N, CA, C and O of each residue as an XYZ file, in Angstrom:
896
protein
N      16.357      3.520     -2.834
C      14.645      3.322     -2.173
C      14.194      2.034     -1.646
O      13.082      1.981     -1.121
N      14.819      1.146     -1.714
C      14.207     -0.125     -1.587
C      14.507     -0.468      0.015
O      13.905     -1.154      0.841
N      15.781      0.374      0.064
C      16.198     -0.114      1.829
C      15.814      0.444      2.441
O      15.639     -0.178      3.489
N      15.179      2.382      2.564
C      14.166      2.287      2.968
C      13.193      1.878      3.270
O      12.900      1.840      4.465
N      12.426      1.471      2.405
C      11.477      1.036      2.066
C      11.599     -0.421      3.933
O      11.467     -0.283      5.149
N      11.848     -1.358      3.161
C      12.060     -2.497      3.864
C      12.587     -2.062      5.731
O      12.168     -2.739      6.670
N      13.355     -1.080      5.892
C      13.987     -0.929      6.963
C      12.581     -0.661      8.311
O      12.362     -1.211      9.390
N      11.682      0.776      7.320
C      10.796      1.262      7.818
C       9.761     -0.269      7.847
O       9.462     -0.910      8.854
N       9.438     -0.512      6.679
C       8.500     -1.828      7.223
C       9.201     -2.820      8.181
O       8.364     -3.594      8.644
N      10.472     -3.067      8.645
C      10.863     -3.644      9.670
C      11.078     -3.301     11.273
O      11.691     -4.027     12.057
N      10.456     -2.064     11.589
C      10.149     -1.393     12.026
C       9.224     -0.937     13.246
O       9.399     -0.336     14.306
N       7.743     -1.747     12.306
C       6.592     -1.746     12.500
C       6.519     -2.866     13.625
O       7.035     -3.961     13.399
N       5.860     -2.597     14.886
C       4.779     -3.310     15.807
C       4.420     -4.661     15.523
O       4.506     -5.711     16.159
N       3.998     -4.353     14.407
C       3.001     -5.891     14.045
C       3.829     -6.606     13.268
O       3.442     -7.774     13.295
N       5.008     -6.454     12.423
C       5.371     -7.538     11.033
C       7.001     -8.435     11.903
O       8.036     -8.029     12.432
N       6.523     -9.477     11.678
C       7.606    -10.251     12.166
C       8.238    -10.886     11.480
O       8.955    -11.704     12.058
N       8.306    -10.845      9.906
C       9.098    -10.913      9.011
C       8.923    -10.284      7.502
O       7.908    -10.140      6.821
N      10.307     -9.963      7.236
C      10.326     -8.341      5.892
C      10.208     -9.035      4.782
O      10.178    -10.124      5.355
N      10.088     -9.400      3.321
C      10.659     -9.957      2.367
C      10.063     -9.386      1.145
O       8.904     -9.355      0.732
N      11.269     -8.908      0.646
C      11.385     -8.176     -0.536
C      11.017     -9.222     -1.258
O      11.463    -10.349     -1.044
N       9.621     -8.768     -2.778
C       9.444     -9.928     -4.061
C       9.752     -9.180     -5.166
O       8.991     -8.420     -5.765
N      10.710     -9.385     -5.371
C      10.995     -8.803     -7.191
C      11.163     -9.928     -8.264
O      11.186    -11.107     -7.910
N      11.305     -9.491     -9.833
C      11.510    -10.343    -10.899
C      13.156     -9.980    -11.286
O      13.985    -10.564    -11.984
N      13.203     -8.493    -10.327
C      14.507     -8.010    -10.794
C      15.817     -8.498     -9.948
O      15.945     -8.184     -8.765
N      16.924     -9.410    -10.748
C      18.085     -9.545    -10.114
C      18.974     -8.865     -9.395
O      19.511     -9.357     -8.403
N      19.224     -7.629     -9.840
C      19.838     -6.536     -9.436
C      18.970     -6.081     -8.209
O      19.562     -6.177     -7.134
N      17.690     -5.607     -8.155
C      16.927     -5.526     -6.844
C      17.507     -6.811     -5.557
O      17.757     -6.785     -4.352
N      17.516     -7.466     -6.250
C      17.821     -8.934     -5.222
C      19.120     -8.955     -5.187
O      19.545     -9.841     -4.445
N      20.128     -8.161     -5.834
C      20.931     -8.205     -5.566
C      21.688     -7.016     -4.497
O      22.809     -7.024     -3.989
N      20.588     -6.037     -4.404
C      20.476     -5.013     -3.658
C      20.450     -5.283     -2.192
O      21.192     -4.926     -1.276
N      19.386     -6.011     -2.239
C      18.386     -6.301     -0.841
C      19.500     -7.566     -0.251
O      19.447     -7.527      0.978
N      20.110     -8.248     -0.544
C      21.268     -9.358     -0.140
C      21.759     -8.139      0.685
O      21.595     -7.635      1.796
N      22.664     -7.879     -0.818
C      23.905     -6.299      0.031
C      23.503     -5.844      1.263
O      24.293     -5.528      2.153
N      22.304     -5.798      1.353
C      22.322     -4.689      2.926
C      21.908     -5.639      3.524
O      21.326     -5.293      4.552
N      21.942     -7.157      3.295
C      21.250     -7.542      4.421
C      19.967     -8.045      4.624
O      19.715     -8.852      5.519
N      19.282     -7.683      3.972
C      17.610     -7.703      3.763
C      17.179     -9.631      2.689
O      17.876    -10.204      1.852
N      15.989     -9.979      3.195
C      15.561    -10.830      3.194
C      14.273    -10.618      1.733
O      13.142    -10.137      1.800
N      15.282    -11.399      0.069
C      14.735    -11.049     -0.669
C      13.992    -12.722     -1.911
O      14.657    -13.719     -2.192
N      12.632    -12.459     -2.328
C      12.377    -13.429     -2.911
C      12.651    -13.165     -4.552
O      12.290    -12.108     -5.069
N      13.255    -14.117     -5.246
C      13.116    -13.685     -6.865
C      11.803    -14.441     -7.526
O      11.807    -15.665     -7.396
N      10.633    -13.832     -8.249
C       9.667    -14.629     -8.081
C       9.630    -14.522     -9.836
O      10.513    -13.996    -10.514
N       8.379    -15.161    -10.357
C       7.821    -15.510    -12.048
C       8.204    -13.914    -12.703
O       7.733    -12.994    -12.035
N       8.671    -13.678    -13.421
C       8.631    -12.819    -14.225
C       7.495    -12.332    -15.406
O       7.693    -11.592    -16.370
N       6.038    -13.118    -14.920
C       4.826    -13.194    -15.602
C       4.270    -12.421    -15.148
O       3.740    -11.714    -16.005
N       3.937    -11.925    -13.524
C       2.902    -11.541    -13.195
C       2.550    -10.131    -13.135
O       3.217     -9.324    -12.487
N       1.323     -9.768    -13.921
C       0.407     -8.135    -13.807
C       0.582     -7.796    -13.375
O       1.420     -6.999    -13.797
N       0.308     -7.636    -11.965
C       0.508     -6.459    -10.747
C       1.910     -7.603     -9.689
O       2.389     -8.736     -9.625
N       1.995     -5.818     -8.881
C       2.663     -6.338     -7.230
C       1.222     -7.660     -6.551
O       1.529     -8.836     -6.361
N       0.296     -7.327     -6.385
C      -0.470     -8.056     -6.084
C       0.019     -9.355     -6.295
O       0.915     -9.873     -5.628
N      -0.502     -9.807     -7.109
C      -0.231    -11.810     -7.674
C       1.573    -11.875     -7.788
O       2.053    -13.007     -7.834
N       2.372    -10.885     -7.824
C       3.748    -10.494     -7.471
C       3.518    -11.638     -5.442
O       3.848    -12.760     -5.059
N       3.132    -10.988     -5.096
C       3.085    -11.042     -3.428
C       2.108    -12.256     -3.285
O       2.110    -12.482     -2.075
N       1.540    -12.867     -3.698
C       0.040    -13.972     -3.859
C       1.890    -15.128     -3.846
O       2.109    -15.872     -2.890
N       2.784    -15.027     -4.877
C       3.224    -16.033     -5.018
C       4.482    -16.136     -3.822
O       4.531    -17.195     -3.196
N       4.998    -15.589     -3.655
C       5.438    -15.702     -2.148
C       5.148    -15.760     -0.786
O       6.003    -15.774      0.099
N       3.612    -15.803     -0.571
C       2.421    -15.635      0.196
C       2.046    -17.328      0.309
O       1.788    -18.005      1.304
N       2.127    -17.681     -1.061
C       1.773    -19.207     -1.165
C       2.595    -19.954     -0.251
O       2.065    -20.640      0.623
N       3.739    -19.886     -0.368
C       5.094    -20.251      0.659
C       5.289    -19.725      2.195
O       6.413    -19.737      2.696
N       4.491    -19.402      2.702
C       4.195    -18.798      3.976
C       3.060    -19.254      4.932
O       2.459    -20.254      4.538
N       2.719    -18.816      5.905
C       2.194    -19.569      6.634
C       1.085    -18.561      8.134
O       0.610    -18.850      9.232
N       1.143    -17.573      7.399
C       1.204    -16.201      8.255
C      -0.075    -16.176      7.735
O      -0.407    -16.748      6.697
N      -1.005    -15.326      8.653
C      -2.257    -15.139      8.564
C      -2.276    -13.855      7.828
O      -3.300    -14.115      7.196
N      -2.083    -13.152      7.579
C      -2.068    -12.237      7.774
C      -0.521    -11.166      6.820
O       0.615    -11.042      7.278
N      -1.153    -10.438      5.175
C       0.261    -10.494      4.988
C      -0.032     -8.803      4.645
O      -1.191     -8.396      4.721
N       0.799     -8.102      4.365
C       1.290     -6.777      4.021
C       1.463     -6.634      3.071
O       2.385     -7.317      2.626
N       0.782     -5.727      2.120
C       1.772     -5.012      1.013
C       2.369     -3.634      0.976
O       1.685     -2.626      0.800
N       3.751     -3.627      1.159
C       4.134     -2.179      1.427
C       4.506     -2.097      0.249
O       5.347     -2.964      0.007
N       4.211     -1.284     -0.835
C       4.974     -1.086     -2.137
C       6.358     -0.389     -2.295
O       6.608      0.643     -1.672
N       7.254     -0.973     -3.141
C       8.479     -0.276     -2.731
C       8.633      1.459     -3.661
O       9.706      1.991     -3.944
N       7.559      1.896     -3.897
C       7.751      3.264     -4.113
C       7.186      4.057     -3.005
O       6.665      5.116     -3.354
N       7.175      3.754     -1.635
C       7.028      4.033     -0.381
C       7.979      4.316      0.401
O       7.876      4.043      1.597
N       9.305      5.030     -0.201
C      10.356      5.342      1.230
C      10.228      6.138      2.149
O      11.174      6.555      2.818
N       9.000      6.468      2.313
C       8.811      7.850      3.810
C       8.299      6.807      3.601
O       8.455      6.501      2.419
N       7.646      5.940      4.264
C       5.955      5.356      5.055
C       6.890      4.690      6.612
O       7.916      4.077      6.910
N       5.597      5.375      7.279
C       6.222      5.433      8.617
C       5.054      3.575      9.250
O       3.942      3.048      9.307
N       6.340      3.451      9.506
C       6.059      1.950     10.624
C       4.651      1.872     11.162
O       3.902      0.906     11.017
N       4.412      2.837     11.711
C       2.916      2.645     12.518
C       2.071      3.232     11.458
O       1.370      4.008     12.108
N       1.630      3.357      9.957
C       0.774      3.135      9.300
C       0.636      1.473      7.998
O      -0.001      1.037      7.039
N       1.710      1.175      8.890
C       1.990     -0.536      8.501
C       0.808     -1.233      9.773
O      -0.173     -1.949      9.573
N       1.396     -0.664     11.173
C       0.928     -0.981     11.736
C      -1.139     -1.296     12.023
O      -1.952     -2.102     12.474
N      -1.008      0.039     11.351
C      -2.297      0.774     11.304
C      -3.370     -0.339      9.912
O      -4.591     -0.267      9.771
N      -2.702     -0.975      9.346
C      -3.797     -2.163      8.045
C      -3.557     -3.376      8.988
O      -4.383     -4.279      9.120
N      -2.749     -3.342      9.425
C      -2.862     -5.396     10.128
C      -3.622     -4.930     11.393
O      -4.267     -5.906     11.777
N      -3.828     -3.911     12.185
C      -4.633     -3.827     13.133
C      -6.065     -4.362     12.729
O      -6.799     -5.180     13.285
N      -6.249     -3.425     11.264
C      -7.704     -3.235     10.752
C      -7.833     -5.209     10.856
O      -8.472     -5.521     11.861
N      -7.582     -5.857     10.422
C      -7.127     -7.237      9.881
C      -7.694     -7.673     11.250
O      -8.870     -8.018     11.359
N      -6.771     -7.651     12.371
C      -7.007     -8.169     13.614
C      -8.090     -8.006     14.220
O      -8.847     -8.930     14.518
N      -8.309     -6.650     14.501
C      -9.329     -6.349     15.306
C     -11.105     -6.923     14.796
O     -12.123     -7.051     15.475
N     -10.739     -7.243     12.788
C     -11.974     -7.741     12.430
C     -11.659     -9.323     11.643
O     -11.137     -9.348     10.529
N     -11.953    -10.291     12.197
C     -11.417    -11.689     11.683
C     -12.310    -11.752     10.561
O     -11.751    -12.409      9.682
N     -13.348    -11.399     10.225
C     -14.224    -11.119      8.760
C     -14.230    -10.555      7.511
O     -15.041    -10.660      6.590
N     -12.234     -9.357      7.713
C     -12.237     -9.128      6.976
C     -11.174     -9.269      5.945
O     -10.015     -9.305      6.359
N     -11.413     -9.364      4.520
C      -9.996     -9.709      4.094
C      -9.262     -9.186      3.325
O      -8.567     -9.775      2.497
N      -9.333     -7.868      3.524
C      -8.311     -6.411      2.859
C      -8.371     -5.372      3.709
O      -9.288     -4.930      4.401
N      -7.245     -5.047      3.552
C      -7.214     -3.929      3.764
C      -6.517     -2.541      3.444
O      -5.486     -2.652      2.780
N      -6.965     -1.005      3.863
C      -5.411     -0.349      3.296
C      -6.066      1.078      3.881
O      -7.190      1.093      4.384
N      -5.396      2.040      3.781
C      -5.397      3.155      4.416
C      -5.694      4.687      3.533
O      -5.294      4.848      2.380
N      -6.435      5.703      4.281
C      -7.041      6.886      3.604
C      -6.520      8.334      4.934
O      -6.409      8.518      6.147
N      -6.347      9.061      3.560
C      -5.698     10.319      4.373
C      -6.474     11.242      4.128
O      -6.872     11.416      2.977
N      -6.810     11.933      5.020
C      -7.668     13.720      4.328
C      -7.187     14.733      3.299
O      -6.188     15.388      3.595
N      -7.689     14.907      2.304
C      -6.974     15.055      1.286
C      -7.554     17.547      1.072
O      -8.585     18.053      0.630
N      -6.724     17.986      1.442
C      -7.544     19.276      1.167
C      -7.046     20.349      0.086
O      -7.548     21.419     -0.256
N      -5.892     19.693     -0.330
C      -5.180     20.492     -1.958
C      -5.526     20.635     -2.877
O      -4.997     19.819     -3.631
N      -6.333     21.395     -3.475
C      -7.032     21.131     -5.040
C      -5.697     20.544     -5.763
O      -5.488     19.628     -6.558
N      -5.191     21.154     -5.347
C      -3.851     20.234     -7.253
C      -4.081     18.931     -6.931
O      -4.374     18.096     -7.786
N      -3.934     18.595     -5.352
C      -3.532     17.156     -5.561
C      -5.065     16.327     -5.325
O      -5.152     15.121     -5.096
N      -6.123     17.194     -5.431
C      -7.251     16.009     -5.669
C      -7.589     16.315     -7.165
O      -8.462     15.534     -7.545
N      -7.281     16.997     -7.933
C      -7.019     16.869     -9.298
C      -5.987     15.995    -10.157
O      -6.132     15.696    -11.342
N      -5.066     15.693     -9.441
C      -4.071     14.922     -9.533
C      -4.330     13.339     -9.988
O      -4.693     12.596     -9.076
N      -4.212     12.888    -11.010
C      -4.610     11.555    -11.528
C      -3.651     10.822    -10.706
O      -4.301     10.267     -9.821
N      -2.096     10.497    -10.557
C      -1.262     10.497     -9.943
C      -1.479     10.528     -8.243
O      -0.542     10.455     -7.448
N      -2.715     10.634     -7.918
C      -2.811     10.857     -6.314
C      -4.308     10.448     -6.721
O      -4.999     10.986     -7.586
N      -4.779      8.941     -5.563
C      -5.697      7.956     -6.394
C      -6.483      8.462     -4.769
O      -6.015      8.458     -3.631
N      -7.857      8.873     -5.301
C      -8.922      9.109     -4.108
C      -9.641      7.843     -3.934
O      -9.720      7.038     -4.862
N     -10.238      7.604     -2.633
C     -11.550      6.897     -1.990
C     -12.884      7.311     -1.639
O     -12.838      8.495     -1.305
N     -13.970      6.881     -1.576
C     -14.776      6.685     -1.167
C     -15.186      5.945      0.292
O     -14.201      5.446      0.838
N     -16.197      5.812      0.880
C     -16.191      5.042      2.100
C     -17.580      4.946      2.293
O     -18.410      5.718      1.813
N     -17.937      3.425      3.418
C     -18.814      3.522      3.546
C     -19.271      4.669      5.349
O     -18.392      5.339      5.891
N     -20.184      4.625      5.694
C     -19.679      5.157      7.228
C     -19.116      4.235      8.610
O     -18.876      4.623      9.754
N     -19.041      3.188      8.141
C     -18.379      2.046      8.551
C     -16.680      2.082      7.846
O     -15.601      1.813      8.375
N     -16.825      2.273      7.257
C     -15.163      2.457      6.617
C     -15.154      1.464      5.623
O     -14.031      0.960      5.638
N     -15.726      1.036      4.930
C     -15.511      0.048      4.173
C     -15.065      0.935      2.254
O     -15.926      1.625      1.709
N     -14.360      0.814      1.914
C     -14.459      1.575      0.770
C     -15.932      1.029     -0.725
O     -16.556      0.038     -1.103
N     -15.791      2.330     -1.003
C     -17.015      2.335     -2.141
C     -16.377      1.981     -3.095
O     -16.372      0.815     -3.491
N     -15.618      3.089     -3.722
C     -14.501      3.427     -4.802
C     -13.390      4.142     -4.473
O     -13.214      5.013     -3.622
N     -12.505      3.531     -5.456
C     -11.013      4.264     -5.674
C     -11.143      4.840     -7.234
O     -11.855      4.409     -8.140
N     -10.417      5.714     -7.237
C     -10.089      6.427     -8.323
C      -9.424      7.065     -8.294
O      -9.107      7.715     -7.298
N      -8.769      7.161     -9.781
C      -7.955      8.833    -10.155
C      -8.519     10.377    -10.372
O      -7.791     11.309    -10.713
N      -9.622     10.463    -10.172
C     -10.602     11.310    -10.749
C     -11.234     12.004     -9.740
O     -11.845     11.257     -8.976
N     -11.300     13.241     -9.461
C     -11.983     13.509     -7.471
C     -13.259     13.145     -7.695
O     -14.066     13.702     -8.438
N     -13.466     11.853     -6.792
C     -14.192     11.950     -5.789
C     -14.286     12.464     -4.155
O     -13.408     12.911     -3.417
N     -15.451     12.254     -3.967
C     -16.791     12.670     -4.097
C     -17.128     14.103     -5.126
O     -16.621     15.168     -4.776
N     -18.091     14.057     -6.526
C     -17.901     15.582     -6.649
C     -19.120     16.297     -5.985
O     -20.231     15.889     -5.646
N     -18.348     17.824     -5.907
C     -19.299     18.343     -5.189
C     -19.531     20.110     -5.654
O     -18.722     20.928     -6.093
N     -21.176     20.239     -5.290
C     -21.741     21.380     -6.029
C     -20.975     22.399     -5.272
O     -20.763     23.416     -5.931
N     -20.377     22.402     -3.750
C     -19.651     23.403     -3.049
C     -19.569     22.347     -1.732
O     -19.176     21.196     -1.919
N     -20.038     22.900     -0.144
C     -19.778     22.989      0.222
C     -19.998     20.865      0.363
O     -20.950     20.417     -0.276
N     -19.587     20.381      0.735
C     -19.751     18.930      0.794
C     -19.261     18.218      1.332
O     -19.080     18.694      2.453
N     -18.432     16.179      1.207
C     -18.090     15.471      1.864
C     -16.245     16.474      1.819
O     -16.012     17.603      1.389
N     -15.267     15.429      2.463
C     -14.283     14.873      2.364
C     -13.731     14.915      1.326
O     -14.408     14.298      0.504
N     -12.451     15.494      0.706
C     -11.889     14.454      0.013
C     -11.001     13.508      0.737
O     -10.503     13.859      1.807
N     -10.779     12.405      0.262
C      -9.670     11.232      0.787
C      -8.472     11.141     -0.054
O      -8.636     11.437     -1.237
N      -7.165     10.749      0.368
C      -5.748     10.236     -0.719
C      -6.027      8.933      0.231
O      -6.231      8.754      1.432
N      -5.905      7.916     -1.228
C      -5.454      6.543     -1.025
C      -4.215      6.334     -0.707
O      -3.338      6.513     -1.552
N      -3.893      5.886      0.671
C      -2.505      5.342      0.841
C      -1.777      3.679     -0.045
O      -2.404      2.670      0.278
N      -1.153      3.554     -0.571
C      -1.223      2.260     -1.133
C      -0.276      1.178     -0.559
O       0.675      0.576     -1.059
N      -0.947      1.129      0.841
C      -0.424     -0.329      1.454
C      -2.107     -1.158      1.426
O      -3.246     -0.745      1.211
N      -1.557     -2.395      1.739
C      -2.218     -3.304      1.645
C      -2.377     -4.371      2.568
O      -1.507     -5.240      2.516
N      -3.398     -4.524      3.501
C      -3.139     -5.735      4.225
C      -4.304     -7.108      4.072
O      -5.531     -7.145      3.976
N      -3.551     -7.846      4.096
C      -4.547     -9.343      3.057
C      -4.236    -10.448      4.275
O      -3.127    -10.703      4.743
N      -5.756    -11.140      4.731
C      -6.034    -12.343      4.544
C      -5.360    -13.461      3.840
O      -5.776    -14.107      2.877
N      -4.408    -13.558      4.396
C      -3.737    -14.953      3.242
C      -4.132    -15.852      2.000
O      -3.843    -16.163      0.845
N      -5.312    -16.120      3.445
C      -6.372    -17.126      2.285
C      -6.889    -16.497      1.312
O      -7.039    -17.206      0.317
N      -7.386    -14.909      1.159
C      -7.958    -14.072      0.310
C      -6.643    -14.141     -0.921
O      -6.641    -14.700     -2.018
N      -5.794    -13.500     -0.373
C      -4.501    -12.757     -1.406
C      -4.877    -13.570     -2.377
O      -5.468    -13.236     -3.404
N      -4.307    -15.395     -1.848
C      -4.217    -16.364     -3.037
C      -5.637    -16.760     -3.792
O      -5.653    -17.598     -4.694
N      -6.777    -16.103     -3.356
C      -7.924    -16.406     -4.257
C      -8.134    -15.340     -4.717
O      -9.081    -15.372     -5.502
N      -7.323    -13.601     -4.502
C      -7.389    -12.958     -5.288
C      -6.681    -12.322     -6.514
O      -6.756    -11.256     -7.126
N      -5.741    -13.813     -6.610
C      -4.580    -13.927     -7.603
C      -4.793    -14.515     -8.093
O      -3.905    -15.090     -8.722
N      -6.410    -14.977     -8.280
C      -6.537    -15.765     -9.187
C      -8.093    -15.401    -10.390
O      -8.509    -15.737    -11.499
N      -8.510    -14.416     -9.102
C      -9.731    -13.986     -9.684
C      -9.571    -12.596    -11.177
O      -9.309    -11.397    -11.082
N      -9.800    -13.267    -12.152
C     -10.179    -12.191    -13.413
C     -10.347    -10.804    -13.117
O     -11.224    -10.224    -12.477
N      -9.053    -10.278    -13.873
C      -9.119     -8.587    -14.262
C     -10.666     -7.970    -14.203
O     -11.695     -8.633    -14.072
N     -10.597     -7.069    -14.285
C     -12.317     -6.284    -14.280
C     -12.336     -5.213    -15.169
O     -11.219     -4.748    -15.394
N     -12.983     -4.844    -15.566
C     -13.323     -3.740    -16.382
C     -12.690     -2.054    -15.787
O     -11.964     -1.229    -16.342
N     -13.320     -2.065    -14.519
C     -13.025     -0.748    -14.081
C     -11.709     -0.885    -13.401
O     -11.030      0.141    -13.422
N     -11.109     -2.092    -12.703
C      -9.548     -2.105    -12.887
C      -8.736     -1.445    -13.313
O      -7.997     -0.609    -12.794
N      -8.912     -2.020    -14.878
C      -7.772     -1.621    -16.509
C      -8.574     -0.540    -16.494
O      -7.732      0.355    -16.433
N      -9.737      0.051    -16.510
C      -9.894      1.634    -16.948
C      -8.751      2.203    -16.094
O      -7.676      2.599    -16.544
N      -9.262      2.191    -14.305
C      -8.674      3.258    -13.729
C      -7.004      2.739    -13.630
O      -6.161      3.480    -13.124
N      -6.690      1.522    -14.120
C      -4.998      0.808    -13.811
C      -5.398      0.932    -11.990
O      -5.066      1.939    -11.365
N      -6.024     -0.057    -11.418
C      -6.099      0.275     -9.785
C      -6.553     -1.055     -9.729
O      -7.642     -1.280    -10.256
N      -5.735     -2.305     -9.015
C      -6.011     -3.602     -9.038
C      -6.782     -3.820     -7.815
O      -7.428     -4.851     -7.631
N      -6.718     -2.829     -6.957
C      -7.867     -3.070     -5.611
C      -9.435     -3.230     -5.895
O     -10.275     -3.755     -5.164
N      -9.612     -2.611     -7.212
C     -10.962     -2.537     -7.788
C     -11.367     -3.570     -8.144
O     -12.563     -3.826     -8.001
N     -10.510     -4.464     -8.707
C     -10.913     -5.489     -8.779
C     -11.425     -7.025     -7.759
O     -11.859     -8.143     -8.036
N     -11.160     -6.466     -6.814
C     -11.667     -7.011     -5.312
C     -13.214     -6.445     -5.112
O     -14.197     -7.146     -4.875
N     -13.184     -4.928     -5.275
C     -14.414     -4.450     -4.994
C     -15.652     -4.854     -5.977
O     -16.810     -4.738     -5.576
N     -15.264     -5.468     -7.655
C     -16.216     -5.458     -8.530
C     -16.508     -7.411     -7.791
O     -17.655     -7.807     -7.587
N     -15.279     -8.313     -7.518
C     -15.605     -9.389     -7.289
C     -16.865     -9.180     -5.729
O     -17.602    -10.120     -5.431
N     -16.882     -8.319     -5.210
C     -17.537     -8.317     -4.072
C     -17.111     -8.302     -2.040
O     -17.692     -8.132     -0.968
N     -15.637     -8.625     -2.617
C     -15.251     -8.336     -1.418
C     -14.740     -6.848     -0.632
O     -14.128     -5.859     -1.035
N     -15.318     -7.239      0.666
C     -14.759     -5.869      1.003
C     -13.795     -5.230      1.963
O     -13.550     -5.684      3.080
N     -13.247     -4.100      1.428
C     -11.894     -3.156      1.528
C     -12.038     -2.833      2.821
O     -13.136     -2.279      2.875
N     -11.465     -2.863      4.131
C     -11.963     -1.699      5.126
C     -10.383     -0.582      5.067
O      -9.205     -0.883      4.875
N     -11.250      1.140      5.406
C     -10.211      1.223      4.435
C      -9.805      2.077      5.946
O     -10.742      2.198      6.736
N      -8.578      2.607      6.318
C      -8.471      2.952      8.184
C      -7.670      4.500      7.733
O      -6.593      4.649      7.156
N      -8.622      5.516      8.225
C      -7.715      7.052      8.372
C      -6.652      7.116      8.942
O      -6.496      7.067     10.162
N      -5.973      7.209      8.276
C      -4.451      7.460      9.139
C      -3.930      9.073      9.407
O      -4.781      9.826      8.935
N      -3.213      9.552      9.792
C      -2.354     10.866      9.790
C      -1.256     10.811      9.166
O      -0.816     11.763      8.521
N      -0.463      9.281      9.319
C       0.582      9.102      8.557
C       0.570      8.901      7.456
O       0.342      7.805      6.944
N       1.004     10.730      6.431
C       1.288     10.716      4.922
C       2.744     10.415      4.282
O       3.750     10.983      4.708
N       2.779      9.367      3.106
C       3.454      9.256      2.627
C       3.753      9.342      1.421
O       3.085      8.519      0.794
N       5.024     10.449      0.179
C       4.934     10.512     -1.042
C       5.536      9.216     -1.714
O       6.726      8.904     -1.680
N       4.119      8.231     -2.576
C       4.582      7.581     -3.140
C       5.171      8.246     -4.914
O       4.476      8.800     -5.766
N       6.213      8.012     -4.948
C       7.363      8.383     -6.527
C       6.710      7.317     -7.739
O       6.959      6.161     -8.079
N       5.885      8.217     -8.118
C       5.502      8.483     -8.851
C       5.900      9.149    -10.722
O       5.569      8.926    -11.886
N       6.633      9.877    -10.069
C       7.356     11.029    -11.583
C       8.954     11.336    -10.423
O       9.329     11.233     -9.255
N       9.291     11.647    -11.434
C      10.793     12.315    -11.762
C      10.343     13.424    -10.358
O      10.977     13.184     -9.331
N       9.682     14.170    -10.305
C       9.241     15.418     -9.532
C       8.793     14.947     -7.543
O       8.963     15.561     -6.490
N       8.228     13.675     -7.863
C       8.069     12.369     -6.646
C       9.620     12.527     -5.881
O      10.039     13.132     -4.894
N      10.253     11.554     -7.005
C      12.056     11.828     -6.604
C      12.275     12.686     -6.035
O      12.470     12.847     -4.830
N      12.264     13.388     -6.923
C      13.540     15.467     -5.901
C      12.753     15.117     -4.539
O      13.262     14.813     -3.460
N      11.163     15.252     -4.908
C      10.737     15.493     -3.199
C      11.542     14.653     -1.926
O      11.861     15.368     -0.977
N      11.835     13.441     -1.849
C      11.801     11.947     -1.433
C      13.655     12.851     -0.871
O      14.078     13.305      0.192
N      14.202     12.717     -2.211
C      15.381     13.215     -1.709
C      15.275     14.655     -1.098
O      16.376     15.103     -0.775
N      14.719     15.091     -0.975
C      15.091     16.547     -0.003
C      14.038     16.542      1.268
O      13.639     17.428      2.024
N      13.810     15.308      1.165
C      13.400     15.046      2.522
C      13.833     14.374      3.194
O      13.559     14.598      4.373
N      14.548     13.430      2.967
C      15.758     12.306      3.389
C      16.954     12.817      3.057
O      17.762     11.949      2.725
N      17.574     14.537      3.012
C      18.323     14.896      2.917
C      18.846     15.435      4.170
O      17.861     15.859      4.774
N      20.245     15.698      5.096
C      20.111     15.838      6.348
C      19.436     17.535      6.610
O      19.445     18.394      5.729
N      19.044     17.678      7.603
C      17.972     18.643      7.456
C      17.281     18.388      7.341
O      16.692     18.453      8.420
N      16.442     17.870      6.335
C      14.922     17.236      5.792
C      13.808     17.078      6.815
O      13.920     16.983      8.037
N      12.916     17.070      6.208
C      11.405     16.951      7.248
C      11.282     15.298      7.169
O      10.423     14.762      7.868
N      12.069     14.551      6.387
C      11.557     13.217      5.989
C      11.903     12.280      7.653
O      12.996     12.302      8.218
N      10.807     11.613      8.101
C      10.352     10.804      9.513
C      11.685      9.931      9.616
O      12.371      9.571      8.659
N      11.853      9.736     10.591
C      13.046      9.334     11.270
C      12.791      8.214     11.799
O      11.600      8.352     12.078
N      13.282      6.504     12.357
C      12.523      5.582     12.440
C      13.517      4.994     13.135
O      14.711      4.997     12.832
N      13.011      4.490     14.067
C      12.962      4.316     15.368
C      12.696      2.563     15.317
O      11.586      2.051     15.178
N      14.002      1.807     15.468
C      14.108      0.126     15.162
C      13.009     -0.509     16.196
O      13.626     -0.988     17.148
N      11.823     -0.653     16.319
C      11.158     -2.315     17.138
C      11.329     -3.354     17.088
O      11.951     -4.012     16.254
N      10.606     -3.759     18.306
C      10.754     -5.177     18.188
C       9.641     -5.739     17.936
O       8.871     -5.435     18.846
N       9.183     -6.342     17.252
C       8.499     -7.436     16.924
C       6.942     -8.114     17.966
O       7.134     -9.137     18.625
N       5.945     -7.644     17.990
C       5.196     -8.664     19.055
C       4.281     -9.808     18.524
O       3.723    -10.569     19.314
């Protein structure tokens, strides 16, 4: 799965370098085996963002995009969307993605994170519960897709912030940024991706990637 994520990230126009950050020596060996770049990090990190921050501390890139390893079907264009928000607005510290959500089962699924935003597209809240609550005809529901773009300086500061009550209640680390008063721009995308959180999700990925499946095919791109 990590190889699929690596190759899709490498195909994004905006990406100049892809590094796998892991504490697991087996994952390191797998990435090395297919020719990828990998960094072995400390095993004490509480979140994936903390792990990415350790690697980012030794880089000189202004923008860091965190693509989680449970997104084997991620579209390269979705990564470009996240990075593009930070390029377009130098005042933004952080960005992520949302997609319109129409499936009632998904809206009520705690494994599917929902997000509500301001009219300008900044996040108001993320939750595993259905948000916003609707008495009938009301606002659209939006699925949060777990790709994050960071200004490097903010990422290093973010990793030093204390965890917050809402973050620990929802188990959503992006709430730490909101609770500490930072903006998160949420960009609408049409590029969906299956997050592998359950065995059922993994089976869906296998079906999409099987010959004749519906999984997105990547076209290798040159970074700009």
